[in-house]
Structures are given as structure tokens and as C-alpha cells.
N, C-alpha and C positions, 0 to 999 in steps of 0.2 A: 458391348457385353463382355464379360470376363472370358479368358481363353478357354477353349474346349480342350479335351484330351485326345491323343491319338486313338484310332479305332482299336477296340479290344479284340476284334476278330471273332465275335460270337457267330457271325453268319458265314465264316470261312471254315466250315468243318472239313472240307475235302481239299484244303490247301496246306502245304507244309509251311510251318512258321520259319521265320528268319533264323531262329536259334538252331534249327535242324539243317540249315544250308551253310551257315558260316562257321568259321573256326573259332571256338570260344577262347582260344589262347592268343588270338591276334591282338596286336597292341591297341588298336582303336576300340575293340570290344572290351578290353580290360579297362581302358580309359573311361568308357561310358559308365562302368560301375563305380568309378571313383568320384566323378563330378557330382556335386550335390544339386541335382535338378530341381528338387522340391523347393530349394531356397530361392530360385528365380521366380517361382509362382508367388511366393510371399513378398518378395521385393518389388515385383512389377504389378502386383494386383491393384494397387491404388491408381494406376494409369488408365484403367478401364472403367466404363460406366456399367451399372448393374442391368441396364436394359439394352435391347437391340440384338443384332445378329452376333452369335458367338465369334470371338476372335480366333485366330490360328493358335495352335498349342504353343505355349512359351518354350517348351523344350525344342520344338521344331525350329523356331526362330533363332534361339540361342545356338543350337547345333549348327545351323546353316552359317551363322556368322563365324563360329569357331572354324568350320571347315574352309570357309572362304579365305580366312587369313592364315591358316596353316598351309594351304596350297597356293596362295597368291592368285586368287581368281576374282573375276568380277561377279556381280550379282547374277547376271545372266548365265555365266559359265557354271557357277556352283549349282544352280537349279537344274541345268541340263545334265550335269554329271551325277547329281543326286539320283536321278531316275535310273541310271545305269549301274549304280553301286549298292549292293545289299548291305555292305558294312556301314556306309553312310546312313542308310535308312534305319538300321538298327541303332546307330549312334543317336539319331534324332527321335528315338522312342517308338518306332513302328514295330509291330509284331509280324506283319506279313509283307511280302514284297509288293511294292506299288509300281504300276506301269504308267502312271501319269504324274506330271509335276504337281506337287502339293500346293504351290502358290505361284503367282506371277512374280517376276523379278522385282517389279516396282513395289511389291508389298514389303520388301526388306528396307527400302528407303523410307516408307511411311512408318515402319516399326521403329527405326532408329530415331526419327523425329519425335515419335510418341514417348519413347523411353528417355531420350536426352542424354547428355554427357554424364551427368551425375549418376543416373541409373545404370549406365553401361560400365561404370567402374566396378560393378558387381562381377562382370565377366572376368576382369583382370584379377580381382580378389579371389575368385573361385579357382583360377588357374594357379595362383600362388599356393593356395591350400592343397590343391591336388598334387602339386610338386612336392610339398612337404609330406603328404600321405604316402606317395609312391617312393620316397627316398631319393628323388631327383635332387633335392636340396635338404640340408639339415637345418633345424631351427636355429642353431647357433650361428649359421651362416648369415642370417638376417642382421646380425650385429656388426658385420663388416660389409660396408657398402661402397661401391665405386659410383661416382656421379660425373656426368659429362653432358654437353649439349651438342645438338646437331640441327641441321636444317631439314625440314619436311617440305620439299618443293611442291608447289601447287600446279595443277594441270592447266597451265596457261601458255599461250605462245610467247616467244621471247619479245619483250616490250620494246617497240621502236616508236618514235613520234609519228611517223607516217602511218603505221598500222593503227595506232590508237586514234588518230584523227579520222581516218577512214571508217573505222569501226563505230566511232561515236556518231558520225554523220549518218551512216546507214541505220543505226538504231533509232536516231531521231526521226528519220524519214519513215521508217517502218511503223514507229509508234504513232506518228501523225496520221498515216494512212489508216491505221487500225481504228482510230477515233474520229475519222471523217474530217480531218483538218486539211484543207487544200492549200498547199504551199505555193508561193510565187515561183520558185524554182527549186528542184531537189538537189542538183549538182552531183548526183550519184555517179553518172558516167564520167564527168570531168574529174571528180575526186579520185576515182579508181585509176584513171590514166595518170594523174599526178603522183599517186602513191607508187605506181610501177616505175615511173621515171625517177622518183627519189631513191628507190632501191637500187636502180641501175647506176645512178650517179654516185651513190655511196660505195658500191662495189668497185667502181672505176676510180675512186678517191678524188672525184670532182666535187668537192664539198661546197663550193660556191653555188654551183647549179643545184645541188641537193637542197641547200638552205632556201633557194628560191622556190622550189617545189613545195617545201614544207610551209613556207609563208603563204603560198597559194592555197594549200589545204586548210590552214588556219582561217583564211579568209572565207572559204566556202563554209566551213563549220560554223563560224561566227554569224554568217548571214542566215543560215538555217535556224540557228539558235534564236536569233532576234526575231525572225519571222514567226516562229512558233510562240514566242513570248507575247508578241502583239496579238496573235489570233486567240490565245487562251486568256487574255487579260480580262478580269472581271467574272470569269466562269469558274466558280468555286470547285466544282467537281473535276473539271479538267486540270485546274491548277494543282489539286491534290494528287491527281494521277501522274502528272508530269514532274512533280516536285523532286523526286529522287534522281531521275535521269537528268533533268536540267541542272541539278546541283553537281552531279558528277562531271558533266560537260563543262560547266563554269570552272570547276576545280582543275580540269585538264587544261583549259585554255590559260589559266592564271599561273600555272606552275612553271618554274624556271629550272634549268639543268642542275643548279647547286642547291635547290630546295630540299628540305627534309620532308618525310611523310608524303612522298610523291605518289601519284596514281599510276599503277602499272597494269591494271586490268579493269575493264568496266564491269565485267560480271563477277569479279572477285576483288573489290576495292580494299579488302583487308590485307592483301599481299604486300610484303615489305621486301626490300632488297638487302640481303645479308651477305657479308664477306667473311669467310672463314679462313682465308689465307691459303687456299688450295691453288696449286699451279694449273690444274686441269679445269677447274671451275672457279674462277676468281669471284664471281657473283652468282648467288642463287636467289630465286624468287619464291617465297613461301612464308613459313613461320618458323620460329625457333622452338625446339622441343628439348626439355630436360629429361635425361634418362638416368635412372638409378638401378643398378644391378648388383647382385651379391658378388663379393670379391673372389669367391672360390668357383662357384658353378656357373655364374653368368645368368642367373635367374633374374628377370626384369621385375622390379618392384614398383617402378613409377615411370610414366611417360606423360609429362606435363607440357601441354602446348601453351605458348605465351603470345600475347598480342604485341604488336610493334616489334622492336628489336632491343630488348633489355640487355644490359651487361651480364656476362655469364655469372659473375659473383652475386648479382642481385636476383638470380633465379634459384639459388641453392636452398633457401629456406622453404620455398613452396614445393620444390621437388622432393626434399626430404619429408615434408609433411605428408605428401601423397604416399611415399614409400612406407611411412609408419601406418597410415590408414589401411594400406593394402596388406602389409605383413603382420600388423598387430604387435610389433616389437620395436622399441626405440633402438636405433643403432648406437653402438659404442664408439666406432671409428668410421670416419667418412674420408675416402681417398679421392682427391681431385687433382687436376692439372694446374699449371701456373696461371691460367686464365681466371681462376677463382680468388686471386689475391684481393683482399678488401671485400670479402663476401658479407652477406647479410644474415648468416645463420647465427642464432643466439641460443641454441639448445645445449643439452648436456654432453653431446658427443664431441669427440676430438676430431678436428678437421686437419688431415694430413695433406699438405700440398707437395706435389712432385718436386724433387730436388732438395727436400729438407734433409738435414743430416744430424742436427743436434737433438739429443734427448730421445732417440729412438732405440727401442729394444731390437734384438735380432728378429723377433716375430713381426714387429712393425715394419722393419726394413724389407722383409720378405713379402709382406702383404702390400707394401707400397710399390714394389716392383711389379706386382700383379695389377696395378691400377690400369695399365694400358690394355688389359684384357677386355675392357668395355668397348674398345675400338672395333674388334671383330664382332662383338655382339651387335653394335650399331650397323656394321656392314651386313650381317645376316638379316637384320630387320629390314634393310633396304633392298637387298638382292633377293632374299627368299620371302620377304613379306611385302607390304605395300607402303613402306615409308619413303620410297624414292619418288613417288608421284601420287599426290592426294587428289582424288576426283570428287570428294564430298564438298558441299557448298558451305561457305561462311566459316566464321571462327568456330562455331559448334562442330562443323565438319572436320576442322583441323583437330579438335580435341577428341572427337569420337574415333577418327582414324588412328591417331597415336595410341589410344587405349586398346583398340582391337588388334593393332599390330603387335603390341607388347603381349597381349594374351595369346595370340597365335604363335609368337616366338616361344613362350613358356610351354605351350602344348607340344611344339616340335621337340623340345628338350625331353618332355615326359614320354612321348612316343618313342624317341630314340632309346631312352632308358629301359622302357618296357620291352622293346625289341631286343636290346642287348641281353637282358635277363633271360628272355626266351631262348636266344641263341646259346647262352651259357648253359642253361638247363638241358637243352637238346644235346650239346656236346658232352656234358657229363653223363647223360643217359647212354649215349653211344659208347663212351669209354667203358662204362659198367657192363653193358651187354657184351662188348668185345672181350672183357676179362672173364666174364662168366662162361662164354663159349670156349675159351682156351684154358679153363681151369683144369688141373690134373685130377681133382677130386670129382669131376663131372662124369656121370655114368656114360659108357660108350654105346648104349643102346640107341637105335635109330629114333629120331624125333618123329612125332606124329605129323602127318601132312595136313591135318585139319586146319 
């Protein structure tokens, strides 16, 4: 059923409303009045059926996701802190203080799956519009865009052959036990001991012994795989149930060290190995994300997650297309680094590559020097947001996490702007009051003590 609305408080006649408790000039309160909440009800209304139990309020779900990515929290942490914070409750549309959690943390997962990546683009678009409305960014800034790519690491263990073989064998044995398949031998105890020895030999740089243990692990895994294949042969239901897992295990056993599109995780087979030339992290395991931000303020207009590992230049067109959809303005100039040489962008904007010298006006040179400002923007999205480790499942999870991280970064910029204006106004009022107290024209009579 369609989402309900937060309680209006008609039965709370003897309780003070949140507007009587909180400071109306606080940045989060002012931000709540800027975000177009009714727009989310219209955009997400088609994802619900007209019958059944009413869903949770859309403003509550959107507000929790905004707060989660502004403060870099998990689903469980944001729900726990929501109960303690009256400003967060006001931001999510409640009129009276709530003493119990409004939802279970798992509801946020199901809501993200229901809305999907395309629907959640509305959250990023709303953050861009809020930034323009509050003066955090100017409309003409959307015509000057910096574009770069980064890696969004997945929440997986560092992939090693011994760990992957052991994990695959344990998953096969567990799945067979769940469906009542009696194996000739499980090899779980022997495989675990072999994996431990392989790790120790690798640490001691005794690679011949390490390879011997890896071969033993492959043998154990292959025996269990063939045993299950024989036991489920001709049973259509079991074959369908085991099809995905058996396919992953066969792919794992067939891959070679120099192969492309290798399997690095059994629970996240979409993970790819990406090298960005960093000395501290030569290889990262996740997905590539294209980021587009304004040249002046660093407002994020696009966060596009890509499958596989495309060349940076071949991501420019799709990244700019998302930036246009979010900002509503076609860029006039796009500033990129040298990794975008040979790009696939065919639009009307001029693509300025770092290091270019010919045909540039002084304004272009100045803006091209600011191309590197996207690097600290990406750094803040990783350290202050959740771009440094993605816990959401599948490629849709990669896309959703990148979009919400970008929206959270924009909201942090807006909150900083609103807090700065509040501090400026308070300082100005303090100066005016000090001048009025020391003015020579002020009467010397004693002030009232009321």
C-alpha cells in the first residue's frame, strides 16, 4: 500500500512539539525547509501497490538515507541515533519527539531494493536543487564541470587462491547439507588445514610448498564439485538450485593467473581488479565510478558506477549525461586529466585536458588549474562518506551507494553553508549590539532589569 504520513499529533495535546524544543535557526532545521519532500511522494508512488498495509512515510525513509550518508553511518547506527536526536526526527517530518525506533534497520535495505538505482537518482537531484536554492552553488557553476574516476572498493576480503578455494568448498558442503545431499566426503577439515599451511608457506616465501597445498585444495574442491554433480544429475529442481553456485566454482577452477575477468569473490562476482597507479594501494577490488563536480564549489553532479573496468575516456559520455540529468544544464566546458585522451564524448561542450596550452583564454587557464579540486572532493566522499567501502550487494548496490554518497556530500556542503551564514549573522548582531551600547547618543539612565 502507498506510504502513510507521519503522525499529526492530534492525540498529543499535553506534549510539546519538536518546534518548541529545537532551535529553528539550526542548519538541519533550515535544510528541512529547503528539500522538496512532496516530490519524493510523487516520484516513488508508482513503486507501491494500492492495497495492503501502509508503507513507511517516504519522507522518513529519504531522511534516514540522507542522514546516514551525511554522517557516514550504517543502517543500524542511523536508526539508533535517530531515537536520541530531536533534530533528526524533525528533519524526517515528525512533529513530536519519538521514544522508539520508527523502523527496523532491515527496512532500509528493502526500501532501496524497491526504489532501485534509477529512482534513487531523485535524491541526488534534490540535493543539487537544494544547493542552488541555498546559494551553496550558482546556476552558472553547472556550466563548468570537473570529471574524474575513482574506485569504489567492495566489502570483500583480500582475494587469495587458498581463501577462495576454501570458501567455495565450504559453500558447496553447506548447500549440499541444506538440501539433504549426502556427500562421499566433505574435506572441510583437511581443506582448512591446507589453507592455513598455504598461508604460512607464502609468508615464509616457500612458494613450492605453497603451490603444493594449493593443488591439494583444488583437488578437494574438484572432488566435492563432481560428487554433487553426480548426486543431482537428472533432478531438475536441484539442478536449478545449484546452477549458480556450481557455475561460480567451475569458473574459479578454470581461471588462470593471467586471465581477464577473474573471479575475486564468491558472494560478489561482479568485483573487478583495478589499478590506479597508487603506491599505497597498487590494486583495488570493486568497481569504477565516474564523478562530475562543479569547477568552483565542488558540488557533485554525477556519480556513475560502471561494470567491468572501462578505460577512463570511455566513461566520459555517460558521466556527463548523468550530470546533465541531475543539474538540468548542459555544461559548456569539461575539465579532465590526461587519462581521458581519446574520450568518447560527442556533445557540444569543450573538453579541456590537463596540460593543454594552446587556444586557452586566461579564464580557461584559471579554471583548468582548478581541475585538481575534484581530488579532495573524492577524498571527502571516501573519508567522510561511504565511498571507501561498499557494503551493498551486486552492481545495483554499487550504483545506489555511489548516488547516495554523492547526495550526502552535497548535503554536507549545504549544512556548512547554512552554519556559516548563521555564524556570520550572529557575529554581525553582536557587533551592532556592542556599538549601540557604547554609542555617545545613548541615554545614561539605568536599563531595566526585566
